[in-house]
C-alpha positions, 0 to 999 in steps of 0.5 A: 550468069544468073540466066543460065542458072550457075551457082548455088541458086542454079543448082537449087532451082535445077534440083527442084525442077528435077524433083518435079520432073521425076515425080511427074514421070513416076505418077504418069508411068504408074497411072499407065500401069494402073490403067492397062494392067489387070492386077495393078491396084491402087495400093501398087500405084500409091506404094510405087509413087511414094517410094519413088518420091522418097528416092527422088528426094534423097537423090535431089538432096545428094545433088544439092550437096554435090552441086554446092560443094563443087560450085565453090571450087570449079567452073560451071561446066564441071558443076553441071556434069557433077550435078547430073552425074550425082543425080543419076548415080544416086538414083541408080543406087537407090533403085538397086537398093530397092531391088535388093531389099524389096522396099517398094514391094514391102510398102505395097504389101503393107498397103494391101494388108491395111486394105484388106483389114479395112475392107473386113472392118467395113464388111463387119460394120455393114453387117452390124448396121444392117442387122441393127436396122432390121431389128429396129424395123421388126420392133417397129412392125411389132409396135405398129401392129400392136397399135393397129390391133388396138385401133381395130379393137377400139373401132369395133367396140364403137369407142371411136367415131 
C-alpha cells in the first residue's frame, strides 16, 4: 500500500507533486508567452506566476484537507477520485475568481507602477550623478588651469629650473 501512495502520506506526497507540476507548467507557459509576445513584460511574467503559485498552494491545501478526511472513512479509489476532483474544482473556482476580480491584472498593474516609479528614480539618480560629475570635472579643470597658469608664470620668471 505504501508503494502506490495510499493514506495520509500518499495524499501528502501527491499534493506536493501536484504543486510542483502546477508551478512548473505555470513558469513554462509564461516563459513561452514572454518569449513570443511583443507586449509581454517581466511584470506580466512575475504577476502571473505569482498568482498561479498562490492558486496552486490554496488548491493543494484544499486537496490535502479533503484527502485526509476521505482517507479515514473510505477506500483508496474513492480517496484518489476525491483528491483529484477537489484539486480540479478548487483550481477552476480560483481561476474564475481571478477572472471576475482581475487579481492577476491588479498584481501586474502594481508591478508596472513600481517599475515606472523605479525607472523614473533611476533616471533622476543618473541625471543627478551626471550633473554632479560634470561639476566636479569643471571644478577640477579650473584648478588644473590655475595650476597650469601658476606654473607657466613661475617658469617664465625663471624661478624653476
